[in-house]
MIDOSE-1310 file (N, C-alpha, C; in nm, 2 decimals, decimal comma, always signed):
residues 116
tffl	-0,23/-0,64/-1,30/-0,33/-0,59/-1,21/-0,33/-0,70/-1,10; -0,35/-0,81/-1,13/-0,33/-0,93/-1,01/-0,22/-0,91/-0,90; -0,09/-0,87/-0,96/+0,01/-0,86/-0,87/+0,01/-0,75/-0,76; -0,11/-0,62/-0,82/-0,12/-0,53/-0,74/-0,20/-0,56/-0,61
ilsg	-0,31/-0,67/-0,66/-0,42/-0,67/-0,57/-0,35/-0,76/-0,47; -0,27/-0,86/-0,52/-0,21/-0,97/-0,42/-0,12/-0,89/-0,32; -0,04/-0,81/-0,42/+0,03/-0,74/-0,28/-0,02/-0,64/-0,20; -0,13/-0,60/-0,23/-0,25/-0,52/-0,13/-0,30/-0,61/-0,02
llid	-0,30/-0,73/-0,09/-0,36/-0,85/+0,04/-0,23/-0,88/+0,13; -0,13/-0,91/+0,07/-0,03/-0,95/+0,15/+0,05/-0,83/+0,24; +0,04/-0,71/+0,19/+0,07/-0,60/+0,28/-0,01/-0,60/+0,39; -0,15/-0,55/+0,37/-0,26/-0,52/+0,48/-0,24/-0,67/+0,58
sall	-0,23/-0,77/+0,50/-0,22/-0,92/+0,62/-0,11/-0,92/+0,68; +0,01/-0,86/+0,62/+0,12/-0,88/+0,72/+0,10/-0,78/+0,84; +0,06/-0,65/+0,79/+0,03/-0,56/+0,89/-0,05/-0,61/+0,98; -0,16/-0,66/+0,96/-0,26/-0,71/+1,06/-0,16/-0,83/+1,13
nlnf	-0,12/-0,93/+1,09/-0,05/-1,01/+1,15/+0,06/-0,98/+1,23; +0,12/-0,87/+1,23/+0,23/-0,79/+1,30/+0,19/-0,71/+1,41; +0,05/-0,71/+1,41/-0,01/-0,60/+1,52/+0,05/-0,47/+1,48; +0,03/-0,43/+1,37/+0,05/-0,30/+1,33/-0,09/-0,26/+1,31
isft	-0,18/-0,30/+1,27/-0,30/-0,24/+1,25/-0,39/-0,37/+1,28; -0,50/-0,33/+1,32/-0,63/-0,43/+1,34/-0,75/-0,37/+1,28; -0,87/-0,43/+1,27/-1,00/-0,42/+1,22/-1,10/-0,46/+1,32; -1,18/-0,34/+1,34/-1,28/-0,37/+1,45/-1,38/-0,49/+1,42
nyek	-1,39/-0,57/+1,51/-1,48/-0,71/+1,50/-1,46/-0,80/+1,38; -1,33/-0,82/+1,36/-1,26/-0,90/+1,26/-1,12/-0,98/+1,31; -1,17/-1,13/+1,32/-1,05/-1,19/+1,37/-0,99/-1,28/+1,29; -0,97/-1,26/+1,14/-0,93/-1,34/+1,07/-0,78/-1,31/+1,04
sysp	-0,68/-1,38/+0,98/-0,55/-1,37/+0,96/-0,51/-1,29/+0,83; -0,62/-1,24/+0,76/-0,59/-1,17/+0,62/-0,68/-1,07/+0,64; -0,67/-0,96/+0,55/-0,70/-0,83/+0,55/-0,88/-0,87/+0,49; -0,99/-0,78/+0,54/-1,11/-0,78/+0,51/-1,12/-0,74/+0,34
iymw	-1,22/-0,81/+0,31/-1,25/-0,81/+0,14/-1,25/-0,67/+0,12; -1,32/-0,57/+0,22/-1,36/-0,44/+0,18/-1,22/-0,35/+0,13; -1,13/-0,43/+0,19/-0,95/-0,35/+0,18/-0,93/-0,37/+0,04; -0,94/-0,53/-0,01/-0,92/-0,54/-0,13/-0,97/-0,45/-0,24
siwi	-1,10/-0,40/-0,22/-1,15/-0,32/-0,32/-1,04/-0,17/-0,33; -1,00/-0,15/-0,23/-0,92/-0,01/-0,23/-0,78/-0,03/-0,31; -0,75/-0,20/-0,30/-0,63/-0,17/-0,38/-0,70/-0,18/-0,52; -0,80/-0,24/-0,54/-0,84/-0,23/-0,70/-0,84/-0,08/-0,74
ifip	-0,90/-0,02/-0,65/-0,93/+0,11/-0,71/-0,76/+0,19/-0,71; -0,69/+0,15/-0,63/-0,58/+0,20/-0,65/-0,44/+0,18/-0,76; -0,51/+0,06/-0,84/-0,44/+0,04/-0,97/-0,42/+0,14/-1,06; -0,54/+0,20/-1,10/-0,56/+0,31/-1,21/-0,44/+0,41/-1,19
yyqi	-0,41/+0,48/-1,06/-0,33/+0,56/-1,03/-0,18/+0,56/-1,07; -0,15/+0,41/-1,11/-0,02/+0,40/-1,17/-0,03/+0,46/-1,31; -0,11/+0,45/-1,36/-0,12/+0,51/-1,50/-0,14/+0,66/-1,51; -0,23/+0,70/-1,42/-0,26/+0,85/-1,41/-0,15/+0,93/-1,34
afnk	-0,14/+0,88/-1,21/-0,05/+0,99/-1,14/+0,09/+0,92/-1,09; +0,10/+0,82/-1,09/+0,23/+0,74/-1,02/+0,34/+0,73/-1,17; +0,29/+0,76/-1,28/+0,40/+0,75/-1,39/+0,49/+0,87/-1,37; +0,51/+0,98/-1,32/+0,56/+1,05/-1,27/+0,71/+1,01/-1,18
fkdk	+0,66/+0,89/-1,12/+0,79/+0,82/-1,05/+0,88/+0,74/-1,13; +0,81/+0,70/-1,25/+0,92/+0,61/-1,33/+1,07/+0,66/-1,33; +1,18/+0,59/-1,32/+1,32/+0,61/-1,28/+1,33/+0,71/-1,18; +1,25/+0,73/-1,11/+1,27/+0,82/-0,98/+1,26/+0,74/-0,86
nlva	+1,34/+0,63/-0,85/+1,34/+0,52/-0,73/+1,34/+0,58/-0,60; +1,43/+0,69/-0,58/+1,47/+0,75/-0,44/+1,33/+0,83/-0,41; +1,27/+0,91/-0,50/+1,16/+1,00/-0,47/+1,04/+0,91/-0,45; +1,03/+0,81/-0,52/+0,93/+0,71/-0,49/+0,90/+0,65/-0,34
aicg	+1,05/+0,62/-0,28/+1,07/+0,56/-0,20/+1,05/+0,66/-0,06; +1,09/+0,76/-0,07/+1,04/+0,91/+0,00/+0,89/+0,92/+0,01; +0,83/+0,92/-0,11/+0,69/+0,92/-0,08/+0,63/+0,84/-0,02; +0,64/+0,71/-0,07/+0,62/+0,57/+0,02/+0,62/+0,58/+0,15
flfa	+0,74/+0,65/+0,22/+0,76/+0,65/+0,34/+0,66/+0,75/+0,42; +0,65/+0,86/+0,36/+0,57/+0,99/+0,41/+0,44/+0,96/+0,37; +0,38/+0,93/+0,30/+0,24/+0,93/+0,23/+0,18/+0,83/+0,30; +0,23/+0,69/+0,25/+0,14/+0,57/+0,32/+0,09/+0,59/+0,47
pfsy	+0,19/+0,61/+0,55/+0,13/+0,63/+0,68/+0,02/+0,72/+0,71; +0,03/+0,85/+0,65/-0,10/+0,93/+0,63/-0,21/+0,86/+0,56; -0,20/+0,79/+0,47/-0,31/+0,76/+0,43/-0,38/+0,61/+0,52; -0,32/+0,54/+0,56/-0,36/+0,43/+0,68/-0,43/+0,53/+0,80
ysgs	-0,36/+0,64/+0,85/-0,36/+0,72/+0,91/-0,53/+0,76/+0,91; -0,55/+0,82/+0,80/-0,66/+0,87/+0,75/-0,78/+0,78/+0,74; -0,74/+0,65/+0,67/-0,85/+0,57/+0,70/-0,89/+0,53/+0,84; -0,78/+0,53/+0,91/-0,83/+0,47/+1,06/-0,96/+0,57/+1,11
klgn	-0,94/+0,72/+1,06/-1,04/+0,79/+1,14/-1,18/+0,80/+1,07; -1,18/+0,73/+0,94/-1,29/+0,70/+0,88/-1,37/+0,57/+0,87; -1,30/+0,48/+0,89/-1,37/+0,33/+0,93/-1,33/+0,25/+1,05; -1,31/+0,12/+1,03/-1,27/+0,03/+1,13/-1,14/+0,00/+1,12
leil	-1,08/+0,07/+1,07/-0,92/+0,03/+1,04/-0,85/+0,11/+1,21; -0,76/+0,03/+1,27/-0,69/+0,09/+1,37/-0,56/+0,05/+1,36; -0,49/+0,16/+1,39/-0,34/+0,19/+1,39/-0,32/+0,18/+1,55; -0,22/+0,07/+1,59/-0,24/+0,04/+1,73/-0,13/+0,11/+1,81
dtts	-0,02/+0,17/+1,75/+0,07/+0,25/+1,79/+0,15/+0,34/+1,70; +0,23/+0,44/+1,77/+0,31/+0,52/+1,67/+0,39/+0,44/+1,57; +0,45/+0,33/+1,65/+0,57/+0,25/+1,58/+0,48/+0,18/+1,48; +0,39/+0,16/+1,44/+0,29/+0,10/+1,36/+0,32/+0,19/+1,22
lfai	+0,32/+0,32/+1,23/+0,29/+0,42/+1,13/+0,45/+0,41/+1,07; +0,53/+0,38/+1,15/+0,68/+0,39/+1,11/+0,70/+0,23/+1,04; +0,65/+0,15/+1,05/+0,64/+0,03/+1,01/+0,55/+0,03/+0,87; +0,43/+0,07/+0,87/+0,38/+0,11/+0,74/+0,49/+0,18/+0,64
galw	+0,51/+0,32/+0,69/+0,63/+0,39/+0,61/+0,76/+0,30/+0,56; +0,78/+0,21/+0,63/+0,92/+0,13/+0,61/+0,88/+0,03/+0,49; +0,75/-0,04/+0,51/+0,72/-0,12/+0,43/+0,68/-0,07/+0,27; +0,61/+0,07/+0,29/+0,61/+0,13/+0,15/+0,73/+0,17/+0,10
tiff	+0,83/+0,21/+0,17/+0,93/+0,26/+0,12/+0,99/+0,16/+0,01; +1,00/+0,04/+0,05/+1,03/-0,08/-0,04/+0,94/-0,11/-0,13; +0,80/-0,13/-0,08/+0,70/-0,16/-0,19/+0,69/-0,04/-0,30; +0,68/+0,08/-0,27/+0,62/+0,14/-0,39/+0,72/+0,17/-0,49
pisi	+0,83/+0,18/-0,47/+0,95/+0,22/-0,62/+0,95/+0,06/-0,67; +0,94/-0,05/-0,61/+0,95/-0,19/-0,67/+0,79/-0,21/-0,77; +0,68/-0,17/-0,69/+0,54/-0,16/-0,78/+0,55/-0,07/-0,90; +0,61/+0,03/-0,88/+0,61/+0,11/-0,99/+0,68/+0,05/-1,13
ylyf	+0,82/+0,02/-1,06/+0,90/-0,05/-1,18/+0,83/-0,17/-1,25; +0,76/-0,25/-1,16/+0,69/-0,37/-1,22/+0,59/-0,33/-1,30; +0,50/-0,27/-1,25/+0,42/-0,20/-1,34/+0,47/-0,16/-1,49; +0,54/-0,04/-1,49/+0,60/-0,02/-1,61/+0,66/-0,11/-1,69
klin	+0,74/-0,19/-1,62/+0,83/-0,29/-1,69/+0,73/-0,42/-1,76; +0,61/-0,49/-1,67/+0,56/-0,60/-1,71/+0,44/-0,57/-1,73; +0,37/-0,50/-1,70/+0,23/-0,49/-1,70/+0,19/-0,38/-1,82; +0,27/-0,25/-1,83/+0,26/-0,17/-1,92/+0,39/-0,14/-1,96
pkel	+0,46/-0,20/-2,05/+0,60/-0,18/-2,12/+0,59/-0,06/-2,20; +0,51/-0,03/-2,27/+0,52/+0,07/-2,36/+0,52/+0,19/-2,32; +0,50/+0,21/-2,18/+0,53/+0,34/-2,14/+0,65/+0,38/-2,08; +0,75/+0,29/-2,07/+0,88/+0,31/-2,04/+0,95/+0,39/-2,15
């Protein structure tokens, strides 16, 4: 669980520091605390829905590339997250292409090995 929360902090902070995203009225170099809560809520999805991606790394990578940018874009329409340009959506997708399959593997290998 801590790995996923830390990963979320690092991913969002990297996107922030590389100027792919920004947060209104926020000047720090790490993602806002309210973004961390999204990652905490995201964790149960590994057990509930993402178990369908076990041993399907290519499918997980494609889904990460396609759906993560939509998630960030949707979030930008609801709150103070801003996607700075179209290139940012590709960067988010590329990052999630790598992160999503690795996180699924680690979740089921380290956190919940009985599910393998």
